[in-house]
Predicted model as a PDB file, atoms N, CA, C, CB and O in Angstrom, pLDDT in the B-factor column:
MODEL        1                                                                  
ATOM      1  N   MET A   1      48.066 -26.081   5.016  1.00 78.00           N  
ATOM      2  CA  MET A   1      48.401 -25.425   6.275  1.00 78.00           C  
ATOM      3  C   MET A   1      49.803 -25.848   6.700  1.00 78.00           C  
ATOM      4  CB  MET A   1      47.361 -25.768   7.379  1.00 78.00           C  
ATOM      5  O   MET A   1      49.986 -26.697   7.573  1.00 78.00           O  
ATOM      6  N   LYS A   2      50.778 -25.230   6.054  1.00 92.00           N  
ATOM      7  CA  LYS A   2      52.193 -25.539   6.277  1.00 92.00           C  
ATOM      8  C   LYS A   2      52.601 -25.335   7.742  1.00 92.00           C  
ATOM      9  CB  LYS A   2      53.067 -24.670   5.371  1.00 92.00           C  
ATOM     10  O   LYS A   2      53.378 -26.117   8.290  1.00 92.00           O  
ATOM     11  N   LYS A   3      52.080 -24.298   8.356  1.00 95.00           N  
ATOM     12  CA  LYS A   3      52.412 -24.005   9.755  1.00 95.00           C  
ATOM     13  C   LYS A   3      52.012 -25.169  10.660  1.00 95.00           C  
ATOM     14  CB  LYS A   3      51.713 -22.709  10.217  1.00 95.00           C  
ATOM     15  O   LYS A   3      52.750 -25.539  11.574  1.00 95.00           O  
ATOM     16  N   LEU A   4      50.862 -25.728  10.401  1.00 96.00           N  
ATOM     17  CA  LEU A   4      50.363 -26.850  11.197  1.00 96.00           C  
ATOM     18  C   LEU A   4      51.269 -28.074  11.053  1.00 96.00           C  
ATOM     19  CB  LEU A   4      48.928 -27.203  10.778  1.00 96.00           C  
ATOM     20  O   LEU A   4      51.597 -28.729  12.043  1.00 96.00           O  
ATOM     21  N   ILE A   5      51.662 -28.373   9.841  1.00 96.00           N  
ATOM     22  CA  ILE A   5      52.560 -29.511   9.615  1.00 96.00           C  
ATOM     23  C   ILE A   5      53.891 -29.278  10.323  1.00 96.00           C  
ATOM     24  CB  ILE A   5      52.790 -29.738   8.099  1.00 96.00           C  
ATOM     25  O   ILE A   5      54.435 -30.196  10.938  1.00 96.00           O  
ATOM     26  N   ASN A   6      54.412 -28.071  10.242  1.00 97.00           N  
ATOM     27  CA  ASN A   6      55.687 -27.773  10.902  1.00 97.00           C  
ATOM     28  C   ASN A   6      55.590 -27.944  12.411  1.00 97.00           C  
ATOM     29  CB  ASN A   6      56.134 -26.353  10.572  1.00 97.00           C  
ATOM     30  O   ASN A   6      56.506 -28.480  13.035  1.00 97.00           O  
ATOM     31  N   ILE A   7      54.498 -27.497  12.997  1.00 97.00           N  
ATOM     32  CA  ILE A   7      54.298 -27.658  14.451  1.00 97.00           C  
ATOM     33  C   ILE A   7      54.227 -29.140  14.794  1.00 97.00           C  
ATOM     34  CB  ILE A   7      53.000 -26.928  14.926  1.00 97.00           C  
ATOM     35  O   ILE A   7      54.844 -29.587  15.761  1.00 97.00           O  
ATOM     36  N   MET A   8      53.480 -29.897  14.008  1.00 97.00           N  
ATOM     37  CA  MET A   8      53.342 -31.327  14.271  1.00 97.00           C  
ATOM     38  C   MET A   8      54.687 -32.043  14.130  1.00 97.00           C  
ATOM     39  CB  MET A   8      52.309 -31.946  13.318  1.00 97.00           C  
ATOM     40  O   MET A   8      55.018 -32.906  14.944  1.00 97.00           O  
ATOM     41  N   ARG A   9      55.459 -31.692  13.108  1.00 97.00           N  
ATOM     42  CA  ARG A   9      56.783 -32.307  12.924  1.00 97.00           C  
ATOM     43  C   ARG A   9      57.688 -32.019  14.115  1.00 97.00           C  
ATOM     44  CB  ARG A   9      57.441 -31.796  11.629  1.00 97.00           C  
ATOM     45  O   ARG A   9      58.404 -32.899  14.593  1.00 97.00           O  
ATOM     46  N   GLU A  10      57.647 -30.775  14.589  1.00 97.00           N  
ATOM     47  CA  GLU A  10      58.496 -30.380  15.713  1.00 97.00           C  
ATOM     48  C   GLU A  10      58.078 -31.088  17.000  1.00 97.00           C  
ATOM     49  CB  GLU A  10      58.444 -28.863  15.911  1.00 97.00           C  
ATOM     50  O   GLU A  10      58.914 -31.681  17.682  1.00 97.00           O  
ATOM     51  N   VAL A  11      56.804 -31.030  17.331  1.00 97.00           N  
ATOM     52  CA  VAL A  11      56.319 -31.607  18.591  1.00 97.00           C  
ATOM     53  C   VAL A  11      56.431 -33.133  18.589  1.00 97.00           C  
ATOM     54  CB  VAL A  11      54.862 -31.192  18.838  1.00 97.00           C  
ATOM     55  O   VAL A  11      56.825 -33.733  19.589  1.00 97.00           O  
ATOM     56  N   LEU A  12      56.084 -33.750  17.464  1.00 96.00           N  
ATOM     57  CA  LEU A  12      56.122 -35.213  17.385  1.00 96.00           C  
ATOM     58  C   LEU A  12      57.512 -35.746  17.030  1.00 96.00           C  
ATOM     59  CB  LEU A  12      55.116 -35.699  16.358  1.00 96.00           C  
ATOM     60  O   LEU A  12      57.731 -36.955  16.960  1.00 96.00           O  
ATOM     61  N   GLU A  13      58.446 -34.814  16.809  1.00 95.00           N  
ATOM     62  CA  GLU A  13      59.833 -35.176  16.501  1.00 95.00           C  
ATOM     63  C   GLU A  13      59.900 -36.162  15.342  1.00 95.00           C  
ATOM     64  CB  GLU A  13      60.518 -35.774  17.735  1.00 95.00           C  
ATOM     65  O   GLU A  13      60.564 -37.196  15.418  1.00 95.00           O  
ATOM     66  N   ASP A  14      59.191 -35.814  14.263  1.00 94.00           N  
ATOM     67  CA  ASP A  14      59.109 -36.702  13.105  1.00 94.00           C  
ATOM     68  C   ASP A  14      59.002 -35.862  11.836  1.00 94.00           C  
ATOM     69  CB  ASP A  14      57.897 -37.672  13.230  1.00 94.00           C  
ATOM     70  O   ASP A  14      57.961 -35.260  11.570  1.00 94.00           O  
ATOM     71  N   GLU A  15      60.066 -35.823  11.064  1.00 94.00           N  
ATOM     72  CA  GLU A  15      60.096 -35.020   9.838  1.00 94.00           C  
ATOM     73  C   GLU A  15      59.253 -35.616   8.711  1.00 94.00           C  
ATOM     74  CB  GLU A  15      61.521 -34.864   9.366  1.00 94.00           C  
ATOM     75  O   GLU A  15      59.045 -34.964   7.688  1.00 94.00           O  
ATOM     76  N   THR A  16      58.770 -36.836   8.885  1.00 93.00           N  
ATOM     77  CA  THR A  16      57.972 -37.464   7.832  1.00 93.00           C  
ATOM     78  C   THR A  16      56.481 -37.138   7.942  1.00 93.00           C  
ATOM     79  CB  THR A  16      58.164 -38.964   7.871  1.00 93.00           C  
ATOM     80  O   THR A  16      55.691 -37.572   7.104  1.00 93.00           O  
ATOM     81  N   ILE A  17      56.095 -36.381   8.963  1.00 94.00           N  
ATOM     82  CA  ILE A  17      54.688 -36.009   9.146  1.00 94.00           C  
ATOM     83  C   ILE A  17      54.198 -35.268   7.902  1.00 94.00           C  
ATOM     84  CB  ILE A  17      54.502 -35.127  10.424  1.00 94.00           C  
ATOM     85  O   ILE A  17      54.842 -34.333   7.425  1.00 94.00           O  
ATOM     86  N   ASP A  18      53.050 -35.703   7.388  1.00 95.00           N  
ATOM     87  CA  ASP A  18      52.426 -35.016   6.261  1.00 95.00           C  
ATOM     88  C   ASP A  18      50.909 -35.038   6.454  1.00 95.00           C  
ATOM     89  CB  ASP A  18      52.830 -35.681   4.902  1.00 95.00           C  
ATOM     90  O   ASP A  18      50.421 -35.412   7.521  1.00 95.00           O  
ATOM     91  N   THR A  19      50.184 -34.648   5.446  1.00 95.00           N  
ATOM     92  CA  THR A  19      48.726 -34.519   5.571  1.00 95.00           C  
ATOM     93  C   THR A  19      48.008 -35.852   5.751  1.00 95.00           C  
ATOM     94  CB  THR A  19      48.176 -33.825   4.359  1.00 95.00           C  
ATOM     95  O   THR A  19      46.830 -35.872   6.109  1.00 95.00           O  
ATOM     96  N   SER A  20      48.691 -36.951   5.512  1.00 96.00           N  
ATOM     97  CA  SER A  20      48.043 -38.262   5.670  1.00 96.00           C  
ATOM     98  C   SER A  20      48.342 -38.922   7.011  1.00 96.00           C  
ATOM     99  CB  SER A  20      48.478 -39.184   4.558  1.00 96.00           C  
ATOM    100  O   SER A  20      47.876 -40.031   7.270  1.00 96.00           O  
ATOM    101  N   CYS A  21      49.106 -38.259   7.859  1.00 96.00           N  
ATOM    102  CA  CYS A  21      49.510 -38.909   9.116  1.00 96.00           C  
ATOM    103  C   CYS A  21      48.356 -38.986  10.124  1.00 96.00           C  
ATOM    104  CB  CYS A  21      50.689 -38.154   9.741  1.00 96.00           C  
ATOM    105  O   CYS A  21      47.416 -38.191  10.106  1.00 96.00           O  
ATOM    106  N   SER A  22      48.479 -39.973  10.989  1.00 96.00           N  
ATOM    107  CA  SER A  22      47.504 -40.146  12.070  1.00 96.00           C  
ATOM    108  C   SER A  22      48.236 -40.751  13.261  1.00 96.00           C  
ATOM    109  CB  SER A  22      46.294 -41.056  11.622  1.00 96.00           C  
ATOM    110  O   SER A  22      49.412 -41.103  13.168  1.00 96.00           O  
ATOM    111  N   GLN A  23      47.539 -40.863  14.360  1.00 95.00           N  
ATOM    112  CA  GLN A  23      48.130 -41.461  15.555  1.00 95.00           C  
ATOM    113  C   GLN A  23      48.568 -42.894  15.261  1.00 95.00           C  
ATOM    114  CB  GLN A  23      47.128 -41.431  16.734  1.00 95.00           C  
ATOM    115  O   GLN A  23      49.569 -43.365  15.802  1.00 95.00           O  
ATOM    116  N   ASP A  24      47.828 -43.577  14.414  1.00 94.00           N  
ATOM    117  CA  ASP A  24      48.157 -44.965  14.075  1.00 94.00           C  
ATOM    118  C   ASP A  24      49.394 -45.082  13.191  1.00 94.00           C  
ATOM    119  CB  ASP A  24      46.982 -45.616  13.381  1.00 94.00           C  
ATOM    120  O   ASP A  24      50.119 -46.074  13.268  1.00 94.00           O  
ATOM    121  N   SER A  25      49.639 -44.083  12.359  1.00 93.00           N  
ATOM    122  CA  SER A  25      50.754 -44.181  11.413  1.00 93.00           C  
ATOM    123  C   SER A  25      52.054 -43.543  11.902  1.00 93.00           C  
ATOM    124  CB  SER A  25      50.362 -43.547  10.123  1.00 93.00           C  
ATOM    125  O   SER A  25      53.096 -43.702  11.265  1.00 93.00           O  
ATOM    126  N   SER A  26      52.004 -42.832  13.010  1.00 93.00           N  
ATOM    127  CA  SER A  26      53.208 -42.188  13.551  1.00 93.00           C  
ATOM    128  C   SER A  26      53.544 -42.796  14.904  1.00 93.00           C  
ATOM    129  CB  SER A  26      53.010 -40.650  13.679  1.00 93.00           C  
ATOM    130  O   SER A  26      52.795 -42.640  15.868  1.00 93.00           O  
ATOM    131  N   GLU A  27      54.671 -43.487  14.969  1.00 92.00           N  
ATOM    132  CA  GLU A  27      55.025 -44.160  16.226  1.00 92.00           C  
ATOM    133  C   GLU A  27      55.323 -43.181  17.357  1.00 92.00           C  
ATOM    134  CB  GLU A  27      56.225 -45.058  16.011  1.00 92.00           C  
ATOM    135  O   GLU A  27      55.209 -43.544  18.527  1.00 92.00           O  
ATOM    136  N   ASN A  28      55.704 -41.941  17.029  1.00 94.00           N  
ATOM    137  CA  ASN A  28      55.981 -40.942  18.074  1.00 94.00           C  
ATOM    138  C   ASN A  28      54.714 -40.308  18.647  1.00 94.00           C  
ATOM    139  CB  ASN A  28      56.875 -39.854  17.517  1.00 94.00           C  
ATOM    140  O   ASN A  28      54.762 -39.659  19.693  1.00 94.00           O  
ATOM    141  N   TRP A  29      53.594 -40.492  17.974  1.00 96.00           N  
ATOM    142  CA  TRP A  29      52.355 -39.829  18.382  1.00 96.00           C  
ATOM    143  C   TRP A  29      51.688 -40.643  19.492  1.00 96.00           C  
ATOM    144  CB  TRP A  29      51.389 -39.656  17.169  1.00 96.00           C  
ATOM    145  O   TRP A  29      50.687 -41.323  19.270  1.00 96.00           O  
ATOM    146  N   ASP A  30      52.262 -40.557  20.677  1.00 96.00           N  
ATOM    147  CA  ASP A  30      51.697 -41.242  21.847  1.00 96.00           C  
ATOM    148  C   ASP A  30      50.917 -40.223  22.676  1.00 96.00           C  
ATOM    149  CB  ASP A  30      52.824 -41.922  22.710  1.00 96.00           C  
ATOM    150  O   ASP A  30      50.757 -39.073  22.266  1.00 96.00           O  
ATOM    151  N   SER A  31      50.439 -40.647  23.831  1.00 95.00           N  
ATOM    152  CA  SER A  31      49.583 -39.761  24.634  1.00 95.00           C  
ATOM    153  C   SER A  31      50.328 -38.514  25.122  1.00 95.00           C  
ATOM    154  CB  SER A  31      49.026 -40.525  25.833  1.00 95.00           C  
ATOM    155  O   SER A  31      49.742 -37.432  25.171  1.00 95.00           O  
ATOM    156  N   LEU A  32      51.589 -38.647  25.477  1.00 96.00           N  
ATOM    157  CA  LEU A  32      52.355 -37.490  25.945  1.00 96.00           C  
ATOM    158  C   LEU A  32      52.592 -36.500  24.795  1.00 96.00           C  
ATOM    159  CB  LEU A  32      53.707 -37.947  26.551  1.00 96.00           C  
ATOM    160  O   LEU A  32      52.402 -35.295  24.963  1.00 96.00           O  
ATOM    161  N   HIS A  33      53.000 -37.005  23.645  1.00 97.00           N  
ATOM    162  CA  HIS A  33      53.191 -36.128  22.495  1.00 97.00           C  
ATOM    163  C   HIS A  33      51.857 -35.493  22.056  1.00 97.00           C  
ATOM    164  CB  HIS A  33      53.818 -36.916  21.327  1.00 97.00           C  
ATOM    165  O   HIS A  33      51.829 -34.352  21.596  1.00 97.00           O  
ATOM    166  N   HIS A  34      50.771 -36.236  22.203  1.00 97.00           N  
ATOM    167  CA  HIS A  34      49.453 -35.703  21.841  1.00 97.00           C  
ATOM    168  C   HIS A  34      49.124 -34.496  22.721  1.00 97.00           C  
ATOM    169  CB  HIS A  34      48.356 -36.798  21.985  1.00 97.00           C  
ATOM    170  O   HIS A  34      48.678 -33.462  22.224  1.00 97.00           O  
ATOM    171  N   LEU A  35      49.342 -34.634  24.011  1.00 97.00           N  
ATOM    172  CA  LEU A  35      49.084 -33.531  24.940  1.00 97.00           C  
ATOM    173  C   LEU A  35      49.971 -32.330  24.611  1.00 97.00           C  
ATOM    174  CB  LEU A  35      49.320 -33.985  26.395  1.00 97.00           C  
ATOM    175  O   LEU A  35      49.499 -31.193  24.583  1.00 97.00           O  
ATOM    176  N   ASN A  36      51.254 -32.585  24.364  1.00 97.00           N  
ATOM    177  CA  ASN A  36      52.167 -31.497  24.010  1.00 97.00           C  
ATOM    178  C   ASN A  36      51.743 -30.810  22.721  1.00 97.00           C  
ATOM    179  CB  ASN A  36      53.591 -32.022  23.873  1.00 97.00           C  
ATOM    180  O   ASN A  36      51.849 -29.590  22.594  1.00 97.00           O  
ATOM    181  N   LEU A  37      51.262 -31.599  21.764  1.00 98.00           N  
ATOM    182  CA  LEU A  37      50.780 -31.041  20.494  1.00 98.00           C  
ATOM    183  C   LEU A  37      49.582 -30.127  20.734  1.00 98.00           C  
ATOM    184  CB  LEU A  37      50.400 -32.172  19.509  1.00 98.00           C  
ATOM    185  O   LEU A  37      49.514 -29.030  20.181  1.00 98.00           O  
ATOM    186  N   MET A  38      48.647 -30.574  21.551  1.00 98.00           N  
ATOM    187  CA  MET A  38      47.460 -29.756  21.835  1.00 98.00           C  
ATOM    188  C   MET A  38      47.863 -28.434  22.501  1.00 98.00           C  
ATOM    189  CB  MET A  38      46.469 -30.534  22.742  1.00 98.00           C  
ATOM    190  O   MET A  38      47.347 -27.374  22.145  1.00 98.00           O  
ATOM    191  N   LEU A  39      48.772 -28.500  23.454  1.00 98.00           N  
ATOM    192  CA  LEU A  39      49.224 -27.288  24.148  1.00 98.00           C  
ATOM    193  C   LEU A  39      49.927 -26.337  23.184  1.00 98.00           C  
ATOM    194  CB  LEU A  39      50.168 -27.654  25.309  1.00 98.00           C  
ATOM    195  O   LEU A  39      49.706 -25.126  23.224  1.00 98.00           O  
ATOM    196  N   GLU A  40      50.759 -26.882  22.334  1.00 98.00           N  
ATOM    197  CA  GLU A  40      51.486 -26.061  21.355  1.00 98.00           C  
ATOM    198  C   GLU A  40      50.524 -25.395  20.369  1.00 98.00           C  
ATOM    199  CB  GLU A  40      52.513 -26.920  20.590  1.00 98.00           C  
ATOM    200  O   GLU A  40      50.689 -24.223  20.032  1.00 98.00           O  
ATOM    201  N   LEU A  41      49.531 -26.136  19.912  1.00 98.00           N  
ATOM    202  CA  LEU A  41      48.549 -25.579  18.976  1.00 98.00           C  
ATOM    203  C   LEU A  41      47.718 -24.489  19.649  1.00 98.00           C  
ATOM    204  CB  LEU A  41      47.629 -26.691  18.435  1.00 98.00           C  
ATOM    205  O   LEU A  41      47.442 -23.455  19.040  1.00 98.00           O  
ATOM    206  N   GLU A  42      47.322 -24.709  20.884  1.00 98.00           N  
ATOM    207  CA  GLU A  42      46.554 -23.691  21.612  1.00 98.00           C  
ATOM    208  C   GLU A  42      47.362 -22.402  21.738  1.00 98.00           C  
ATOM    209  CB  GLU A  42      46.153 -24.210  23.014  1.00 98.00           C  
ATOM    210  O   GLU A  42      46.843 -21.303  21.538  1.00 98.00           O  
ATOM    211  N   GLU A  43      48.636 -22.557  22.071  1.00 97.00           N  
ATOM    212  CA  GLU A  43      49.488 -21.385  22.233  1.00 97.00           C  
ATOM    213  C   GLU A  43      49.739 -20.685  20.893  1.00 97.00           C  
ATOM    214  CB  GLU A  43      50.817 -21.785  22.873  1.00 97.00           C  
ATOM    215  O   GLU A  43      49.620 -19.464  20.794  1.00 97.00           O  
ATOM    216  N   GLU A  44      50.082 -21.451  19.885  1.00 96.00           N  
ATOM    217  CA  GLU A  44      50.430 -20.891  18.572  1.00 96.00           C  
ATOM    218  C   GLU A  44      49.252 -20.168  17.918  1.00 96.00           C  
ATOM    219  CB  GLU A  44      50.924 -21.997  17.648  1.00 96.00           C  
ATOM    220  O   GLU A  44      49.432 -19.105  17.324  1.00 96.00           O  
ATOM    221  N   PHE A  45      48.055 -20.733  18.024  1.00 96.00           N  
ATOM    222  CA  PHE A  45      46.891 -20.156  17.353  1.00 96.00           C  
ATOM    223  C   PHE A  45      45.981 -19.363  18.301  1.00 96.00           C  
ATOM    224  CB  PHE A  45      46.093 -21.256  16.693  1.00 96.00           C  
ATOM    225  O   PHE A  45      44.941 -18.848  17.889  1.00 96.00           O  
ATOM    226  N   ASN A  46      46.384 -19.273  19.571  1.00 97.00           N  
ATOM    227  CA  ASN A  46      45.619 -18.532  20.578  1.00 97.00           C  
ATOM    228  C   ASN A  46      44.171 -19.023  20.643  1.00 97.00           C  
ATOM    229  CB  ASN A  46      45.652 -17.025  20.270  1.00 97.00           C  
ATOM    230  O   ASN A  46      43.223 -18.242  20.561  1.00 97.00           O  
ATOM    231  N   ILE A  47      44.034 -20.342  20.794  1.00 97.00           N  
ATOM    232  CA  ILE A  47      42.730 -20.989  20.884  1.00 97.00           C  
ATOM    233  C   ILE A  47      42.726 -21.941  22.071  1.00 97.00           C  
ATOM    234  CB  ILE A  47      42.388 -21.742  19.572  1.00 97.00           C  
ATOM    235  O   ILE A  47      43.761 -22.180  22.692  1.00 97.00           O  
ATOM    236  N   GLU A  48      41.561 -22.479  22.376  1.00 97.00           N  
ATOM    237  CA  GLU A  48      41.446 -23.442  23.472  1.00 97.00           C  
ATOM    238  C   GLU A  48      40.560 -24.595  23.022  1.00 97.00           C  
ATOM    239  CB  GLU A  48      40.871 -22.769  24.757  1.00 97.00           C  
ATOM    240  O   GLU A  48      39.477 -24.391  22.473  1.00 97.00           O  
ATOM    241  N   PHE A  49      41.042 -25.814  23.266  1.00 98.00           N  
ATOM    242  CA  PHE A  49      40.298 -27.003  22.866  1.00 98.00           C  
ATOM    243  C   PHE A  49      39.464 -27.547  24.009  1.00 98.00           C  
ATOM    244  CB  PHE A  49      41.244 -28.073  22.363  1.00 98.00           C  
ATOM    245  O   PHE A  49      39.853 -27.471  25.174  1.00 98.00           O  
ATOM    246  N   GLU A  50      38.318 -28.094  23.660  1.00 97.00           N  
ATOM    247  CA  GLU A  50      37.483 -28.812  24.623  1.00 97.00           C  
ATOM    248  C   GLU A  50      38.018 -30.247  24.730  1.00 97.00           C  
ATOM    249  CB  GLU A  50      35.959 -28.795  24.190  1.00 97.00           C  
ATOM    250  O   GLU A  50      38.616 -30.755  23.781  1.00 97.00           O  
ATOM    251  N   PRO A  51      37.804 -30.902  25.881  1.00 97.00           N  
ATOM    252  CA  PRO A  51      38.278 -32.290  26.034  1.00 97.00           C  
ATOM    253  C   PRO A  51      37.802 -33.220  24.921  1.00 97.00           C  
ATOM    254  CB  PRO A  51      37.821 -32.842  27.363  1.00 97.00           C  
ATOM    255  O   PRO A  51      38.556 -34.089  24.484  1.00 97.00           O  
ATOM    256  N   GLU A  52      36.568 -33.051  24.457  1.00 97.00           N  
ATOM    257  CA  GLU A  52      36.041 -33.899  23.378  1.00 97.00           C  
ATOM    258  C   GLU A  52      36.825 -33.679  22.087  1.00 97.00           C  
ATOM    259  CB  GLU A  52      34.541 -33.609  23.143  1.00 97.00           C  
ATOM    260  O   GLU A  52      37.079 -34.624  21.339  1.00 97.00           O  
ATOM    261  N   GLU A  53      37.208 -32.426  21.829  1.00 97.00           N  
ATOM    262  CA  GLU A  53      37.969 -32.116  20.620  1.00 97.00           C  
ATOM    263  C   GLU A  53      39.354 -32.758  20.686  1.00 97.00           C  
ATOM    264  CB  GLU A  53      38.092 -30.588  20.431  1.00 97.00           C  
ATOM    265  O   GLU A  53      39.829 -33.341  19.711  1.00 97.00           O  
ATOM    266  N   ILE A  54      39.985 -32.643  21.836  1.00 97.00           N  
ATOM    267  CA  ILE A  54      41.309 -33.240  22.017  1.00 97.00           C  
ATOM    268  C   ILE A  54      41.249 -34.742  21.772  1.00 97.00           C  
ATOM    269  CB  ILE A  54      41.849 -32.950  23.433  1.00 97.00           C  
ATOM    270  O   ILE A  54      42.151 -35.311  21.157  1.00 97.00           O  
ATOM    271  N   ALA A  55      40.202 -35.375  22.244  1.00 96.00           N  
ATOM    272  CA  ALA A  55      40.053 -36.825  22.083  1.00 96.00           C  
ATOM    273  C   ALA A  55      39.862 -37.229  20.627  1.00 96.00           C  
ATOM    274  CB  ALA A  55      38.878 -37.320  22.906  1.00 96.00           C  
ATOM    275  O   ALA A  55      40.275 -38.319  20.230  1.00 96.00           O  
ATOM    276  N   GLU A  56      39.242 -36.367  19.829  1.00 96.00           N  
ATOM    277  CA  GLU A  56      38.971 -36.737  18.430  1.00 96.00           C  
ATOM    278  C   GLU A  56      40.099 -36.335  17.481  1.00 96.00           C  
ATOM    279  CB  GLU A  56      37.675 -36.095  17.969  1.00 96.00           C  
ATOM    280  O   GLU A  56      40.091 -36.753  16.323  1.00 96.00           O  
ATOM    281  N   MET A  57      41.059 -35.544  17.929  1.00 97.00           N  
ATOM    282  CA  MET A  57      42.127 -35.022  17.061  1.00 97.00           C  
ATOM    283  C   MET A  57      43.273 -36.036  16.941  1.00 97.00           C  
ATOM    284  CB  MET A  57      42.662 -33.672  17.611  1.00 97.00           C  
ATOM    285  O   MET A  57      44.359 -35.840  17.487  1.00 97.00           O  
ATOM    286  N   LYS A  58      42.999 -37.115  16.216  1.00 96.00           N  
ATOM    287  CA  LYS A  58      43.969 -38.212  16.114  1.00 96.00           C  
ATOM    288  C   LYS A  58      44.541 -38.397  14.714  1.00 96.00           C  
ATOM    289  CB  LYS A  58      43.326 -39.492  16.551  1.00 96.00           C  
ATOM    290  O   LYS A  58      45.154 -39.421  14.413  1.00 96.00           O  
ATOM    291  N   SER A  59      44.337 -37.398  13.864  1.00 97.00           N  
ATOM    292  CA  SER A  59      44.913 -37.424  12.520  1.00 97.00           C  
ATOM    293  C   SER A  59      45.165 -35.978  12.097  1.00 97.00           C  
ATOM    294  CB  SER A  59      43.967 -38.165  11.497  1.00 97.00           C  
ATOM    295  O   SER A  59      44.595 -35.041  12.657  1.00 97.00           O  
ATOM    296  N   PHE A  60      46.027 -35.822  11.100  1.00 97.00           N  
ATOM    297  CA  PHE A  60      46.283 -34.465  10.609  1.00 97.00           C  
ATOM    298  C   PHE A  60      44.985 -33.806  10.166  1.00 97.00           C  
ATOM    299  CB  PHE A  60      47.292 -34.488   9.446  1.00 97.00           C  
ATOM    300  O   PHE A  60      44.722 -32.651  10.501  1.00 97.00           O  
ATOM    301  N   GLU A  61      44.175 -34.544   9.411  1.00 97.00           N  
ATOM    302  CA  GLU A  61      42.928 -33.979   8.887  1.00 97.00           C  
ATOM    303  C   GLU A  61      42.009 -33.504  10.004  1.00 97.00           C  
ATOM    304  CB  GLU A  61      42.205 -35.008   8.028  1.00 97.00           C  
ATOM    305  O   GLU A  61      41.403 -32.437   9.901  1.00 97.00           O  
ATOM    306  N   LYS A  62      41.903 -34.283  11.060  1.00 97.00           N  
ATOM    307  CA  LYS A  62      41.026 -33.911  12.178  1.00 97.00           C  
ATOM    308  C   LYS A  62      41.605 -32.713  12.934  1.00 97.00           C  
ATOM    309  CB  LYS A  62      40.832 -35.110  13.141  1.00 97.00           C  
ATOM    310  O   LYS A  62      40.869 -31.812  13.338  1.00 97.00           O  
ATOM    311  N   VAL A  63      42.922 -32.711  13.122  1.00 97.00           N  
ATOM    312  CA  VAL A  63      43.580 -31.574  13.791  1.00 97.00           C  
ATOM    313  C   VAL A  63      43.329 -30.304  12.981  1.00 97.00           C  
ATOM    314  CB  VAL A  63      45.121 -31.828  13.957  1.00 97.00           C  
ATOM    315  O   VAL A  63      42.960 -29.267  13.530  1.00 97.00           O  
ATOM    316  N   LYS A  64      43.536 -30.403  11.670  1.00 97.00           N  
ATOM    317  CA  LYS A  64      43.336 -29.252  10.786  1.00 97.00           C  
ATOM    318  C   LYS A  64      41.893 -28.758  10.856  1.00 97.00           C  
ATOM    319  CB  LYS A  64      43.700 -29.617   9.335  1.00 97.00           C  
ATOM    320  O   LYS A  64      41.645 -27.556  10.951  1.00 97.00           O  
ATOM    321  N   GLU A  65      40.956 -29.683  10.810  1.00 97.00           N  
ATOM    322  CA  GLU A  65      39.530 -29.336  10.846  1.00 97.00           C  
ATOM    323  C   GLU A  65      39.173 -28.561  12.119  1.00 97.00           C  
ATOM    324  CB  GLU A  65      38.672 -30.608  10.749  1.00 97.00           C  
ATOM    325  O   GLU A  65      38.500 -27.532  12.057  1.00 97.00           O  
ATOM    326  N   VAL A  66      39.626 -29.059  13.265  1.00 97.00           N  
ATOM    327  CA  VAL A  66      39.290 -28.412  14.539  1.00 97.00           C  
ATOM    328  C   VAL A  66      40.002 -27.065  14.671  1.00 97.00           C  
ATOM    329  CB  VAL A  66      39.665 -29.326  15.722  1.00 97.00           C  
ATOM    330  O   VAL A  66      39.391 -26.090  15.109  1.00 97.00           O  
ATOM    331  N   VAL A  67      41.272 -26.996  14.302  1.00 97.00           N  
ATOM    332  CA  VAL A  67      42.015 -25.730  14.382  1.00 97.00           C  
ATOM    333  C   VAL A  67      41.356 -24.687  13.475  1.00 97.00           C  
ATOM    334  CB  VAL A  67      43.511 -25.935  13.979  1.00 97.00           C  
ATOM    335  O   VAL A  67      41.140 -23.551  13.899  1.00 97.00           O  
ATOM    336  N   GLU A  68      41.039 -25.055  12.250  1.00 96.00           N  
ATOM    337  CA  GLU A  68      40.415 -24.095  11.322  1.00 96.00           C  
ATOM    338  C   GLU A  68      39.064 -23.607  11.840  1.00 96.00           C  
ATOM    339  CB  GLU A  68      40.237 -24.731   9.938  1.00 96.00           C  
ATOM    340  O   GLU A  68      38.719 -22.436  11.681  1.00 96.00           O  
ATOM    341  N   ARG A  69      38.314 -24.497  12.451  1.00 96.00           N  
ATOM    342  CA  ARG A  69      37.005 -24.121  13.007  1.00 96.00           C  
ATOM    343  C   ARG A  69      37.189 -23.096  14.138  1.00 96.00           C  
ATOM    344  CB  ARG A  69      36.247 -25.384  13.534  1.00 96.00           C  
ATOM    345  O   ARG A  69      36.401 -22.159  14.271  1.00 96.00           O  
ATOM    346  N   LYS A  70      38.225 -23.285  14.938  1.00 94.00           N  
ATOM    347  CA  LYS A  70      38.478 -22.383  16.076  1.00 94.00           C  
ATOM    348  C   LYS A  70      39.054 -21.041  15.645  1.00 94.00           C  
ATOM    349  CB  LYS A  70      39.428 -23.042  17.059  1.00 94.00           C  
ATOM    350  O   LYS A  70      38.752 -20.007  16.242  1.00 94.00           O  
ATOM    351  N   VAL A  71      39.883 -21.062  14.607  1.00 92.00           N  
ATOM    352  CA  VAL A  71      40.583 -19.850  14.175  1.00 92.00           C  
ATOM    353  C   VAL A  71      39.664 -18.924  13.381  1.00 92.00           C  
ATOM    354  CB  VAL A  71      41.805 -20.218  13.333  1.00 92.00           C  
ATOM    355  O   VAL A  71      39.805 -17.703  13.451  1.00 92.00           O  
ATOM    356  N   HIS A  72      38.722 -19.497  12.624  1.00 83.00           N  
ATOM    357  CA  HIS A  72      37.860 -18.665  11.764  1.00 83.00           C  
ATOM    358  C   HIS A  72      36.545 -18.351  12.406  1.00 83.00           C  
ATOM    359  CB  HIS A  72      37.613 -19.344  10.450  1.00 83.00           C  
ATOM    360  O   HIS A  72      35.716 -17.663  11.809  1.00 83.00           O  
TER     361      HIS A  72                                                      
ENDMDL                                                                          
END                                                                             
């Protein structure tokens, strides 16, 4: 999901973001960037996240899983 990685790189201001990244491995992925990422993903994919989903989306894999579930 190249589009997802590009959005994450842009919002988190980190070109090293890849499929293995998580909140723990990216120093830019703080609470403010997390919120901005959620808003950007909702807008880009025309979806809406539940608070529980936002709380669990702390890695690329988890973000991808939730976005794919919402989009399909």
